[in-house]
mmCIF file as Biopython writes it, N, C-alpha, C and O atoms, coordinates in Angstrom:
data_model
#
loop_
_atom_site.group_PDB
_atom_site.id
_atom_site.type_symbol
_atom_site.label_atom_id
_atom_site.label_alt_id
_atom_site.label_comp_id
_atom_site.label_asym_id
_atom_site.label_entity_id
_atom_site.label_seq_id
_atom_site.pdbx_PDB_ins_code
_atom_site.Cartn_x
_atom_site.Cartn_y
_atom_site.Cartn_z
_atom_site.occupancy
_atom_site.B_iso_or_equiv
_atom_site.auth_seq_id
_atom_site.auth_asym_id
_atom_site.pdbx_PDB_model_num
ATOM 1   N N  . UNK A ? 1  ? 63.447 23.475  4.647   1.0 0.0 1  A 1 
ATOM 2   C CA . UNK A ? 1  ? 62.718 22.368  3.590   1.0 0.0 1  A 1 
ATOM 3   C C  . UNK A ? 1  ? 61.732 22.907  3.273   1.0 0.0 1  A 1 
ATOM 4   O O  . UNK A ? 1  ? 61.799 24.090  3.604   1.0 0.0 1  A 1 
ATOM 5   N N  . UNK A ? 2  ? 60.773 22.654  2.770   1.0 0.0 2  A 1 
ATOM 6   C CA . UNK A ? 2  ? 59.671 22.727  3.039   1.0 0.0 2  A 1 
ATOM 7   C C  . UNK A ? 2  ? 58.231 22.142  3.944   1.0 0.0 2  A 1 
ATOM 8   O O  . UNK A ? 2  ? 58.267 20.988  4.371   1.0 0.0 2  A 1 
ATOM 9   N N  . UNK A ? 3  ? 56.940 23.047  4.205   1.0 0.0 3  A 1 
ATOM 10  C CA . UNK A ? 3  ? 56.118 22.326  5.347   1.0 0.0 3  A 1 
ATOM 11  C C  . UNK A ? 3  ? 55.408 21.855  4.421   1.0 0.0 3  A 1 
ATOM 12  O O  . UNK A ? 3  ? 55.524 22.094  3.219   1.0 0.0 3  A 1 
ATOM 13  N N  . UNK A ? 4  ? 54.586 21.115  4.980   1.0 0.0 4  A 1 
ATOM 14  C CA . UNK A ? 4  ? 53.809 19.551  3.914   1.0 0.0 4  A 1 
ATOM 15  C C  . UNK A ? 4  ? 51.465 20.282  4.195   1.0 0.0 4  A 1 
ATOM 16  O O  . UNK A ? 4  ? 51.096 19.668  5.196   1.0 0.0 4  A 1 
ATOM 17  N N  . UNK A ? 5  ? 50.941 20.665  3.970   1.0 0.0 5  A 1 
ATOM 18  C CA . UNK A ? 5  ? 50.067 21.334  4.416   1.0 0.0 5  A 1 
ATOM 19  C C  . UNK A ? 5  ? 49.262 19.616  3.870   1.0 0.0 5  A 1 
ATOM 20  O O  . UNK A ? 5  ? 49.203 18.999  2.806   1.0 0.0 5  A 1 
ATOM 21  N N  . UNK A ? 6  ? 48.689 19.352  5.489   1.0 0.0 6  A 1 
ATOM 22  C CA . UNK A ? 6  ? 48.060 18.880  5.546   1.0 0.0 6  A 1 
ATOM 23  C C  . UNK A ? 6  ? 46.064 19.195  5.691   1.0 0.0 6  A 1 
ATOM 24  O O  . UNK A ? 6  ? 45.339 19.064  6.677   1.0 0.0 6  A 1 
ATOM 25  N N  . UNK A ? 7  ? 45.696 19.666  4.153   1.0 0.0 7  A 1 
ATOM 26  C CA . UNK A ? 7  ? 44.093 19.915  4.532   1.0 0.0 7  A 1 
ATOM 27  C C  . UNK A ? 7  ? 43.884 19.508  3.319   1.0 0.0 7  A 1 
ATOM 28  O O  . UNK A ? 7  ? 44.769 19.063  2.587   1.0 0.0 7  A 1 
ATOM 29  N N  . UNK A ? 8  ? 42.734 19.626  3.027   1.0 0.0 8  A 1 
ATOM 30  C CA . UNK A ? 8  ? 42.322 19.821  1.277   1.0 0.0 8  A 1 
ATOM 31  C C  . UNK A ? 8  ? 42.586 21.430  0.733   1.0 0.0 8  A 1 
ATOM 32  O O  . UNK A ? 8  ? 41.833 21.629  -0.220  1.0 0.0 8  A 1 
ATOM 33  N N  . UNK A ? 9  ? 43.328 22.504  1.008   1.0 0.0 9  A 1 
ATOM 34  C CA . UNK A ? 9  ? 43.632 23.231  0.292   1.0 0.0 9  A 1 
ATOM 35  C C  . UNK A ? 9  ? 44.982 22.324  -0.290  1.0 0.0 9  A 1 
ATOM 36  O O  . UNK A ? 9  ? 45.615 23.219  -0.850  1.0 0.0 9  A 1 
ATOM 37  N N  . UNK A ? 10 ? 45.454 21.579  -0.401  1.0 0.0 10 A 1 
ATOM 38  C CA . UNK A ? 10 ? 46.868 20.942  -0.664  1.0 0.0 10 A 1 
ATOM 39  C C  . UNK A ? 10 ? 45.754 19.739  -2.119  1.0 0.0 10 A 1 
ATOM 40  O O  . UNK A ? 10 ? 44.764 19.015  -2.017  1.0 0.0 10 A 1 
ATOM 41  N N  . UNK A ? 11 ? 46.329 19.993  -2.853  1.0 0.0 11 A 1 
ATOM 42  C CA . UNK A ? 11 ? 46.433 19.577  -4.102  1.0 0.0 11 A 1 
ATOM 43  C C  . UNK A ? 11 ? 46.541 17.860  -4.190  1.0 0.0 11 A 1 
ATOM 44  O O  . UNK A ? 11 ? 45.632 17.089  -4.494  1.0 0.0 11 A 1 
ATOM 45  N N  . UNK A ? 12 ? 47.821 17.558  -3.857  1.0 0.0 12 A 1 
ATOM 46  C CA . UNK A ? 12 ? 47.548 16.636  -4.039  1.0 0.0 12 A 1 
ATOM 47  C C  . UNK A ? 12 ? 47.415 15.357  -2.507  1.0 0.0 12 A 1 
ATOM 48  O O  . UNK A ? 12 ? 47.794 14.187  -2.446  1.0 0.0 12 A 1 
ATOM 49  N N  . UNK A ? 13 ? 46.661 16.310  -1.366  1.0 0.0 13 A 1 
ATOM 50  C CA . UNK A ? 13 ? 45.675 15.352  -0.842  1.0 0.0 13 A 1 
ATOM 51  C C  . UNK A ? 13 ? 44.723 15.077  -1.143  1.0 0.0 13 A 1 
ATOM 52  O O  . UNK A ? 13 ? 44.404 13.917  -0.882  1.0 0.0 13 A 1 
ATOM 53  N N  . UNK A ? 14 ? 43.915 15.778  -1.716  1.0 0.0 14 A 1 
ATOM 54  C CA . UNK A ? 14 ? 42.395 16.016  -2.311  1.0 0.0 14 A 1 
ATOM 55  C C  . UNK A ? 14 ? 42.521 14.320  -3.124  1.0 0.0 14 A 1 
ATOM 56  O O  . UNK A ? 14 ? 42.017 13.232  -2.845  1.0 0.0 14 A 1 
ATOM 57  N N  . UNK A ? 15 ? 43.636 14.883  -4.441  1.0 0.0 15 A 1 
ATOM 58  C CA . UNK A ? 15 ? 44.038 13.559  -4.897  1.0 0.0 15 A 1 
ATOM 59  C C  . UNK A ? 15 ? 43.801 12.528  -5.053  1.0 0.0 15 A 1 
ATOM 60  O O  . UNK A ? 15 ? 43.346 11.739  -5.881  1.0 0.0 15 A 1 
ATOM 61  N N  . UNK A ? 16 ? 44.535 12.680  -3.212  1.0 0.0 16 A 1 
ATOM 62  C CA . UNK A ? 16 ? 44.347 11.269  -2.999  1.0 0.0 16 A 1 
ATOM 63  C C  . UNK A ? 16 ? 44.118 10.831  -2.359  1.0 0.0 16 A 1 
ATOM 64  O O  . UNK A ? 16 ? 44.676 9.860   -1.847  1.0 0.0 16 A 1 
ATOM 65  N N  . UNK A ? 17 ? 42.849 11.530  -1.992  1.0 0.0 17 A 1 
ATOM 66  C CA . UNK A ? 17 ? 41.351 10.742  -1.113  1.0 0.0 17 A 1 
ATOM 67  C C  . UNK A ? 17 ? 40.118 11.456  -1.512  1.0 0.0 17 A 1 
ATOM 68  O O  . UNK A ? 17 ? 39.100 11.930  -1.009  1.0 0.0 17 A 1 
ATOM 69  N N  . UNK A ? 18 ? 41.214 11.171  -3.666  1.0 0.0 18 A 1 
ATOM 70  C CA . UNK A ? 18 ? 39.815 11.303  -4.322  1.0 0.0 18 A 1 
ATOM 71  C C  . UNK A ? 18 ? 40.389 9.696   -5.096  1.0 0.0 18 A 1 
ATOM 72  O O  . UNK A ? 18 ? 39.696 8.679   -5.078  1.0 0.0 18 A 1 
ATOM 73  N N  . UNK A ? 19 ? 41.448 9.760   -5.585  1.0 0.0 19 A 1 
ATOM 74  C CA . UNK A ? 19 ? 41.642 8.441   -6.414  1.0 0.0 19 A 1 
ATOM 75  C C  . UNK A ? 19 ? 41.710 7.427   -5.701  1.0 0.0 19 A 1 
ATOM 76  O O  . UNK A ? 19 ? 40.899 6.503   -5.760  1.0 0.0 19 A 1 
ATOM 77  N N  . UNK A ? 20 ? 43.143 7.500   -4.584  1.0 0.0 20 A 1 
ATOM 78  C CA . UNK A ? 20 ? 43.461 5.944   -3.575  1.0 0.0 20 A 1 
ATOM 79  C C  . UNK A ? 20 ? 42.664 5.478   -2.671  1.0 0.0 20 A 1 
ATOM 80  O O  . UNK A ? 20 ? 42.301 4.334   -2.396  1.0 0.0 20 A 1 
ATOM 81  N N  . UNK A ? 21 ? 42.399 6.652   -2.178  1.0 0.0 21 A 1 
ATOM 82  C CA . UNK A ? 21 ? 41.309 5.677   -1.268  1.0 0.0 21 A 1 
ATOM 83  C C  . UNK A ? 21 ? 40.459 5.342   -1.175  1.0 0.0 21 A 1 
ATOM 84  O O  . UNK A ? 21 ? 40.126 4.793   -0.125  1.0 0.0 21 A 1 
ATOM 85  N N  . UNK A ? 22 ? 39.485 5.498   -2.377  1.0 0.0 22 A 1 
ATOM 86  C CA . UNK A ? 22 ? 38.732 4.464   -2.968  1.0 0.0 22 A 1 
ATOM 87  C C  . UNK A ? 22 ? 38.755 3.015   -3.038  1.0 0.0 22 A 1 
ATOM 88  O O  . UNK A ? 22 ? 38.217 1.970   -2.671  1.0 0.0 22 A 1 
ATOM 89  N N  . UNK A ? 23 ? 40.361 3.933   -4.214  1.0 0.0 23 A 1 
ATOM 90  C CA . UNK A ? 23 ? 40.883 1.942   -4.334  1.0 0.0 23 A 1 
ATOM 91  C C  . UNK A ? 23 ? 40.851 1.397   -3.581  1.0 0.0 23 A 1 
ATOM 92  O O  . UNK A ? 23 ? 39.966 0.544   -3.508  1.0 0.0 23 A 1 
ATOM 93  N N  . UNK A ? 24 ? 42.040 1.590   -2.294  1.0 0.0 24 A 1 
ATOM 94  C CA . UNK A ? 24 ? 41.837 0.706   -1.425  1.0 0.0 24 A 1 
ATOM 95  C C  . UNK A ? 24 ? 40.911 0.819   -0.889  1.0 0.0 24 A 1 
ATOM 96  O O  . UNK A ? 24 ? 40.747 -0.272  -0.343  1.0 0.0 24 A 1 
ATOM 97  N N  . UNK A ? 25 ? 40.258 1.332   -0.687  1.0 0.0 25 A 1 
ATOM 98  C CA . UNK A ? 25 ? 38.676 0.516   0.355   1.0 0.0 25 A 1 
ATOM 99  C C  . UNK A ? 25 ? 37.979 -0.291  -0.468  1.0 0.0 25 A 1 
ATOM 100 O O  . UNK A ? 25 ? 37.274 -1.119  0.109   1.0 0.0 25 A 1 
ATOM 101 N N  . UNK A ? 26 ? 37.962 -0.296  -2.071  1.0 0.0 26 A 1 
ATOM 102 C CA . UNK A ? 26 ? 37.404 -1.432  -3.032  1.0 0.0 26 A 1 
ATOM 103 C C  . UNK A ? 26 ? 38.635 -2.853  -3.718  1.0 0.0 26 A 1 
ATOM 104 O O  . UNK A ? 26 ? 38.502 -3.765  -4.534  1.0 0.0 26 A 1 
ATOM 105 N N  . UNK A ? 27 ? 40.249 -2.146  -2.474  1.0 0.0 27 A 1 
ATOM 106 C CA . UNK A ? 27 ? 40.596 -3.036  -2.617  1.0 0.0 27 A 1 
ATOM 107 C C  . UNK A ? 27 ? 40.197 -4.687  -1.539  1.0 0.0 27 A 1 
ATOM 108 O O  . UNK A ? 27 ? 40.048 -5.879  -1.805  1.0 0.0 27 A 1 
ATOM 109 N N  . UNK A ? 28 ? 40.148 -3.497  0.210   1.0 0.0 28 A 1 
ATOM 110 C CA . UNK A ? 28 ? 40.152 -3.972  1.217   1.0 0.0 28 A 1 
ATOM 111 C C  . UNK A ? 28 ? 38.652 -5.416  0.219   1.0 0.0 28 A 1 
ATOM 112 O O  . UNK A ? 28 ? 38.951 -6.442  -0.393  1.0 0.0 28 A 1 
ATOM 113 N N  . UNK A ? 29 ? 37.131 -4.811  0.485   1.0 0.0 29 A 1 
ATOM 114 C CA . UNK A ? 29 ? 36.452 -5.037  0.232   1.0 0.0 29 A 1 
ATOM 115 C C  . UNK A ? 29 ? 36.513 -6.257  -0.753  1.0 0.0 29 A 1 
ATOM 116 O O  . UNK A ? 29 ? 36.243 -7.433  -0.507  1.0 0.0 29 A 1 
ATOM 117 N N  . UNK A ? 30 ? 36.881 -5.763  -1.783  1.0 0.0 30 A 1 
ATOM 118 C CA . UNK A ? 30 ? 37.228 -7.300  -2.978  1.0 0.0 30 A 1 
ATOM 119 C C  . UNK A ? 30 ? 38.048 -8.059  -2.695  1.0 0.0 30 A 1 
ATOM 120 O O  . UNK A ? 30 ? 37.737 -9.201  -3.033  1.0 0.0 30 A 1 
ATOM 121 N N  . UNK A ? 31 ? 39.621 -7.926  -1.897  1.0 0.0 31 A 1 
ATOM 122 C CA . UNK A ? 31 ? 39.702 -9.057  -1.396  1.0 0.0 31 A 1 
ATOM 123 C C  . UNK A ? 31 ? 38.924 -10.155 0.117   1.0 0.0 31 A 1 
ATOM 124 O O  . UNK A ? 31 ? 39.216 -11.335 0.309   1.0 0.0 31 A 1 
ATOM 125 N N  . UNK A ? 32 ? 38.316 -9.646  0.648   1.0 0.0 32 A 1 
ATOM 126 C CA . UNK A ? 32 ? 37.638 -10.385 1.524   1.0 0.0 32 A 1 
ATOM 127 C C  . UNK A ? 32 ? 36.498 -10.615 1.281   1.0 0.0 32 A 1 
ATOM 128 O O  . UNK A ? 32 ? 35.631 -10.949 2.089   1.0 0.0 32 A 1 
ATOM 129 N N  . UNK A ? 33 ? 36.337 -10.378 -0.438  1.0 0.0 33 A 1 
ATOM 130 C CA . UNK A ? 33 ? 35.128 -11.206 -1.060  1.0 0.0 33 A 1 
ATOM 131 C C  . UNK A ? 33 ? 35.563 -12.384 -1.727  1.0 0.0 33 A 1 
ATOM 132 O O  . UNK A ? 33 ? 35.648 -13.584 -1.466  1.0 0.0 33 A 1 
ATOM 133 N N  . UNK A ? 34 ? 35.792 -11.671 -2.618  1.0 0.0 34 A 1 
ATOM 134 C CA . UNK A ? 34 ? 36.701 -13.300 -3.257  1.0 0.0 34 A 1 
ATOM 135 C C  . UNK A ? 34 ? 38.397 -14.088 -2.916  1.0 0.0 34 A 1 
ATOM 136 O O  . UNK A ? 34 ? 39.379 -13.873 -2.206  1.0 0.0 34 A 1 
ATOM 137 N N  . UNK A ? 35 ? 37.883 -15.179 -4.037  1.0 0.0 35 A 1 
ATOM 138 C CA . UNK A ? 35 ? 38.886 -15.795 -3.134  1.0 0.0 35 A 1 
ATOM 139 C C  . UNK A ? 35 ? 40.278 -15.620 -4.062  1.0 0.0 35 A 1 
ATOM 140 O O  . UNK A ? 35 ? 40.493 -15.115 -5.164  1.0 0.0 35 A 1 
ATOM 141 N N  . UNK A ? 36 ? 41.282 -16.428 -2.855  1.0 0.0 36 A 1 
ATOM 142 C CA . UNK A ? 36 ? 42.461 -15.707 -2.320  1.0 0.0 36 A 1 
ATOM 143 C C  . UNK A ? 36 ? 42.951 -15.993 -4.037  1.0 0.0 36 A 1 
ATOM 144 O O  . UNK A ? 36 ? 43.173 -14.801 -4.249  1.0 0.0 36 A 1 
ATOM 145 N N  . UNK A ? 37 ? 43.228 -16.560 -5.184  1.0 0.0 37 A 1 
ATOM 146 C CA . UNK A ? 37 ? 43.070 -16.597 -6.956  1.0 0.0 37 A 1 
ATOM 147 C C  . UNK A ? 37 ? 42.858 -15.392 -7.975  1.0 0.0 37 A 1 
ATOM 148 O O  . UNK A ? 37 ? 43.392 -14.999 -9.013  1.0 0.0 37 A 1 
ATOM 149 N N  . UNK A ? 38 ? 41.421 -14.863 -6.848  1.0 0.0 38 A 1 
ATOM 150 C CA . UNK A ? 38 ? 41.695 -13.981 -8.429  1.0 0.0 38 A 1 
ATOM 151 C C  . UNK A ? 38 ? 41.635 -12.565 -7.375  1.0 0.0 38 A 1 
ATOM 152 O O  . UNK A ? 38 ? 40.645 -11.835 -7.429  1.0 0.0 38 A 1 
ATOM 153 N N  . UNK A ? 39 ? 42.991 -12.204 -6.252  1.0 0.0 39 A 1 
ATOM 154 C CA . UNK A ? 39 ? 43.092 -11.618 -5.385  1.0 0.0 39 A 1 
ATOM 155 C C  . UNK A ? 39 ? 44.294 -10.404 -6.456  1.0 0.0 39 A 1 
ATOM 156 O O  . UNK A ? 39 ? 44.466 -9.185  -6.433  1.0 0.0 39 A 1 
ATOM 157 N N  . UNK A ? 40 ? 44.971 -11.681 -7.392  1.0 0.0 40 A 1 
ATOM 158 C CA . UNK A ? 40 ? 46.593 -11.029 -7.752  1.0 0.0 40 A 1 
ATOM 159 C C  . UNK A ? 40 ? 45.593 -9.746  -8.520  1.0 0.0 40 A 1 
ATOM 160 O O  . UNK A ? 40 ? 44.745 -9.464  -7.673  1.0 0.0 40 A 1 
ATOM 161 N N  . UNK A ? 41 ? 45.470 -9.265  -9.215  1.0 0.0 41 A 1 
ATOM 162 C CA . UNK A ? 41 ? 45.030 -8.768  -9.967  1.0 0.0 41 A 1 
ATOM 163 C C  . UNK A ? 41 ? 44.758 -7.189  -8.929  1.0 0.0 41 A 1 
ATOM 164 O O  . UNK A ? 41 ? 45.559 -6.263  -8.799  1.0 0.0 41 A 1 
ATOM 165 N N  . UNK A ? 42 ? 43.523 -7.306  -8.381  1.0 0.0 42 A 1 
ATOM 166 C CA . UNK A ? 42 ? 43.193 -6.593  -7.277  1.0 0.0 42 A 1 
ATOM 167 C C  . UNK A ? 42 ? 44.068 -5.797  -6.336  1.0 0.0 42 A 1 
ATOM 168 O O  . UNK A ? 42 ? 43.782 -4.643  -6.014  1.0 0.0 42 A 1 
ATOM 169 N N  . UNK A ? 43 ? 45.496 -6.648  -5.758  1.0 0.0 43 A 1 
ATOM 170 C CA . UNK A ? 43 ? 46.942 -6.058  -5.871  1.0 0.0 43 A 1 
ATOM 171 C C  . UNK A ? 43 ? 47.282 -5.221  -6.595  1.0 0.0 43 A 1 
ATOM 172 O O  . UNK A ? 43 ? 47.491 -4.023  -6.405  1.0 0.0 43 A 1 
ATOM 173 N N  . UNK A ? 44 ? 47.375 -6.092  -7.820  1.0 0.0 44 A 1 
ATOM 174 C CA . UNK A ? 44 ? 48.505 -5.100  -9.096  1.0 0.0 44 A 1 
ATOM 175 C C  . UNK A ? 44 ? 47.668 -3.362  -9.553  1.0 0.0 44 A 1 
ATOM 176 O O  . UNK A ? 44 ? 48.270 -2.335  -9.866  1.0 0.0 44 A 1 
ATOM 177 N N  . UNK A ? 45 ? 45.855 -3.602  -9.415  1.0 0.0 45 A 1 
ATOM 178 C CA . UNK A ? 45 ? 45.665 -2.562  -9.390  1.0 0.0 45 A 1 
ATOM 179 C C  . UNK A ? 45 ? 45.830 -1.259  -8.675  1.0 0.0 45 A 1 
ATOM 180 O O  . UNK A ? 45 ? 46.174 -0.127  -9.015  1.0 0.0 45 A 1 
ATOM 181 N N  . UNK A ? 46 ? 45.363 -1.977  -7.274  1.0 0.0 46 A 1 
ATOM 182 C CA . UNK A ? 46 ? 46.210 -0.895  -5.654  1.0 0.0 46 A 1 
ATOM 183 C C  . UNK A ? 46 ? 47.703 -0.057  -5.734  1.0 0.0 46 A 1 
ATOM 184 O O  . UNK A ? 46 ? 48.038 1.003   -5.206  1.0 0.0 46 A 1 
ATOM 185 N N  . UNK A ? 47 ? 48.465 -1.013  -6.640  1.0 0.0 47 A 1 
ATOM 186 C CA . UNK A ? 47 ? 49.763 -0.368  -6.346  1.0 0.0 47 A 1 
ATOM 187 C C  . UNK A ? 47 ? 50.089 0.187   -7.270  1.0 0.0 47 A 1 
ATOM 188 O O  . UNK A ? 47 ? 51.080 0.906   -7.144  1.0 0.0 47 A 1 
ATOM 189 N N  . UNK A ? 48 ? 49.503 0.122   -8.438  1.0 0.0 48 A 1 
ATOM 190 C CA . UNK A ? 48 ? 49.790 0.978   -9.978  1.0 0.0 48 A 1 
ATOM 191 C C  . UNK A ? 48 ? 48.582 1.924   -9.917  1.0 0.0 48 A 1 
ATOM 192 O O  . UNK A ? 48 ? 48.216 2.579   -10.894 1.0 0.0 48 A 1 
ATOM 193 N N  . UNK A ? 49 ? 47.970 1.960   -8.691  1.0 0.0 49 A 1 
ATOM 194 C CA . UNK A ? 49 ? 47.688 3.193   -8.219  1.0 0.0 49 A 1 
ATOM 195 C C  . UNK A ? 49 ? 47.826 3.862   -7.529  1.0 0.0 49 A 1 
ATOM 196 O O  . UNK A ? 49 ? 47.198 4.918   -7.616  1.0 0.0 49 A 1 
ATOM 197 N N  . UNK A ? 50 ? 48.638 3.664   -6.548  1.0 0.0 50 A 1 
ATOM 198 C CA . UNK A ? 50 ? 49.349 3.859   -5.379  1.0 0.0 50 A 1 
ATOM 199 C C  . UNK A ? 50 ? 50.520 5.060   -6.728  1.0 0.0 50 A 1 
ATOM 200 O O  . UNK A ? 50 ? 50.471 6.257   -7.011  1.0 0.0 50 A 1 
ATOM 201 N N  . UNK A ? 51 ? 51.402 3.918   -7.191  1.0 0.0 51 A 1 
ATOM 202 C CA . UNK A ? 51 ? 52.633 4.563   -7.630  1.0 0.0 51 A 1 
ATOM 203 C C  . UNK A ? 51 ? 51.745 4.845   -8.421  1.0 0.0 51 A 1 
ATOM 204 O O  . UNK A ? 51 ? 51.122 3.786   -8.488  1.0 0.0 51 A 1 
ATOM 205 N N  . UNK A ? 52 ? 51.096 5.773   -9.279  1.0 0.0 52 A 1 
ATOM 206 C CA . UNK A ? 52 ? 50.859 6.974   -10.253 1.0 0.0 52 A 1 
ATOM 207 C C  . UNK A ? 52 ? 50.431 7.952   -9.950  1.0 0.0 52 A 1 
ATOM 208 O O  . UNK A ? 52 ? 50.116 8.816   -10.769 1.0 0.0 52 A 1 
ATOM 209 N N  . UNK A ? 53 ? 50.280 8.097   -8.435  1.0 0.0 53 A 1 
ATOM 210 C CA . UNK A ? 53 ? 49.314 9.084   -7.835  1.0 0.0 53 A 1 
ATOM 211 C C  . UNK A ? 53 ? 51.046 9.952   -7.105  1.0 0.0 53 A 1 
ATOM 212 O O  . UNK A ? 53 ? 51.552 11.033  -6.805  1.0 0.0 53 A 1 
ATOM 213 N N  . UNK A ? 54 ? 51.319 8.321   -7.176  1.0 0.0 54 A 1 
ATOM 214 C CA . UNK A ? 54 ? 53.035 8.733   -6.021  1.0 0.0 54 A 1 
ATOM 215 C C  . UNK A ? 54 ? 53.931 9.485   -7.114  1.0 0.0 54 A 1 
ATOM 216 O O  . UNK A ? 54 ? 54.674 10.349  -6.649  1.0 0.0 54 A 1 
ATOM 217 N N  . UNK A ? 55 ? 53.975 9.252   -8.713  1.0 0.0 55 A 1 
ATOM 218 C CA . UNK A ? 55 ? 54.511 9.670   -9.845  1.0 0.0 55 A 1 
ATOM 219 C C  . UNK A ? 55 ? 54.041 11.099  -10.307 1.0 0.0 55 A 1 
ATOM 220 O O  . UNK A ? 55 ? 54.732 11.795  -11.051 1.0 0.0 55 A 1 
ATOM 221 N N  . UNK A ? 56 ? 53.040 11.417  -9.905  1.0 0.0 56 A 1 
ATOM 222 C CA . UNK A ? 56 ? 51.775 12.623  -10.876 1.0 0.0 56 A 1 
ATOM 223 C C  . UNK A ? 56 ? 51.993 13.266  -9.345  1.0 0.0 56 A 1 
ATOM 224 O O  . UNK A ? 56 ? 51.650 14.448  -9.374  1.0 0.0 56 A 1 
ATOM 225 N N  . UNK A ? 57 ? 52.354 12.948  -8.309  1.0 0.0 57 A 1 
ATOM 226 C CA . UNK A ? 57 ? 52.886 13.678  -7.032  1.0 0.0 57 A 1 
ATOM 227 C C  . UNK A ? 57 ? 53.905 14.211  -7.139  1.0 0.0 57 A 1 
ATOM 228 O O  . UNK A ? 57 ? 53.705 15.419  -7.013  1.0 0.0 57 A 1 
ATOM 229 N N  . UNK A ? 58 ? 55.247 13.937  -7.360  1.0 0.0 58 A 1 
ATOM 230 C CA . UNK A ? 58 ? 56.852 14.175  -7.122  1.0 0.0 58 A 1 
ATOM 231 C C  . UNK A ? 58 ? 56.131 15.842  -8.764  1.0 0.0 58 A 1 
ATOM 232 O O  . UNK A ? 58 ? 55.888 17.001  -8.428  1.0 0.0 58 A 1 
ATOM 233 N N  . UNK A ? 59 ? 56.019 15.374  -10.104 1.0 0.0 59 A 1 
ATOM 234 C CA . UNK A ? 59 ? 55.577 15.987  -11.457 1.0 0.0 59 A 1 
ATOM 235 C C  . UNK A ? 59 ? 54.825 17.678  -10.527 1.0 0.0 59 A 1 
ATOM 236 O O  . UNK A ? 59 ? 55.236 18.827  -10.692 1.0 0.0 59 A 1 
ATOM 237 N N  . UNK A ? 60 ? 54.328 17.478  -10.131 1.0 0.0 60 A 1 
ATOM 238 C CA . UNK A ? 60 ? 52.773 18.232  -9.813  1.0 0.0 60 A 1 
ATOM 239 C C  . UNK A ? 60 ? 53.697 18.755  -8.358  1.0 0.0 60 A 1 
ATOM 240 O O  . UNK A ? 60 ? 52.871 19.316  -7.638  1.0 0.0 60 A 1 
ATOM 241 N N  . UNK A ? 61 ? 54.856 18.772  -7.788  1.0 0.0 61 A 1 
ATOM 242 C CA . UNK A ? 61 ? 55.586 19.391  -7.115  1.0 0.0 61 A 1 
ATOM 243 C C  . UNK A ? 61 ? 56.587 20.246  -6.885  1.0 0.0 61 A 1 
ATOM 244 O O  . UNK A ? 61 ? 56.901 21.118  -6.074  1.0 0.0 61 A 1 
ATOM 245 N N  . UNK A ? 62 ? 57.286 19.345  -8.558  1.0 0.0 62 A 1 
ATOM 246 C CA . UNK A ? 62 ? 58.386 19.595  -9.258  1.0 0.0 62 A 1 
ATOM 247 C C  . UNK A ? 62 ? 58.191 20.803  -10.468 1.0 0.0 62 A 1 
ATOM 248 O O  . UNK A ? 62 ? 59.073 21.307  -11.163 1.0 0.0 62 A 1 
ATOM 249 N N  . UNK A ? 63 ? 56.781 21.069  -10.465 1.0 0.0 63 A 1 
ATOM 250 C CA . UNK A ? 63 ? 56.616 21.820  -11.540 1.0 0.0 63 A 1 
ATOM 251 C C  . UNK A ? 63 ? 56.022 23.056  -10.719 1.0 0.0 63 A 1 
ATOM 252 O O  . UNK A ? 63 ? 56.381 24.097  -11.269 1.0 0.0 63 A 1 
ATOM 253 N N  . UNK A ? 64 ? 55.190 23.308  -9.526  1.0 0.0 64 A 1 
ATOM 254 C CA . UNK A ? 64 ? 54.839 23.919  -7.818  1.0 0.0 64 A 1 
ATOM 255 C C  . UNK A ? 64 ? 56.630 25.178  -8.022  1.0 0.0 64 A 1 
ATOM 256 O O  . UNK A ? 64 ? 57.099 26.176  -8.568  1.0 0.0 64 A 1 
ATOM 257 N N  . UNK A ? 65 ? 56.902 24.010  -7.051  1.0 0.0 65 A 1 
ATOM 258 C CA . UNK A ? 65 ? 58.558 24.339  -7.090  1.0 0.0 65 A 1 
ATOM 259 C C  . UNK A ? 65 ? 59.365 25.681  -8.521  1.0 0.0 65 A 1 
ATOM 260 O O  . UNK A ? 65 ? 59.794 26.817  -8.318  1.0 0.0 65 A 1 
ATOM 261 N N  . UNK A ? 66 ? 59.288 24.943  -9.768  1.0 0.0 66 A 1 
ATOM 262 C CA . UNK A ? 66 ? 59.999 25.633  -10.820 1.0 0.0 66 A 1 
ATOM 263 C C  . UNK A ? 66 ? 58.809 26.871  -10.924 1.0 0.0 66 A 1 
ATOM 264 O O  . UNK A ? 66 ? 59.295 27.993  -10.779 1.0 0.0 66 A 1 
ATOM 265 N N  . UNK A ? 67 ? 57.745 26.847  -11.089 1.0 0.0 67 A 1 
ATOM 266 C CA . UNK A ? 67 ? 57.053 28.154  -11.364 1.0 0.0 67 A 1 
ATOM 267 C C  . UNK A ? 67 ? 56.961 29.708  -10.310 1.0 0.0 67 A 1 
ATOM 268 O O  . UNK A ? 67 ? 57.154 30.908  -10.504 1.0 0.0 67 A 1 
ATOM 269 N N  . UNK A ? 68 ? 56.633 29.006  -9.371  1.0 0.0 68 A 1 
ATOM 270 C CA . UNK A ? 68 ? 57.442 30.076  -7.458  1.0 0.0 68 A 1 
ATOM 271 C C  . UNK A ? 68 ? 58.519 30.751  -7.787  1.0 0.0 68 A 1 
ATOM 272 O O  . UNK A ? 68 ? 59.124 31.401  -6.935  1.0 0.0 68 A 1 
#
């Protein structure tokens, strides 16, 4: 099993901090500020962002293993 490097040298972590974390923070803020009826799309955007990040991370890690 390969070790996971939890540092900013790891591209997967760097992309997570640049994409998922801001969307997560914004979704929390908008969920607190907007009425409940309006928060559905915010949750959908958050879910799509997280799922697309992990799909990208899986594809990226498989490419990286294949090239090494």
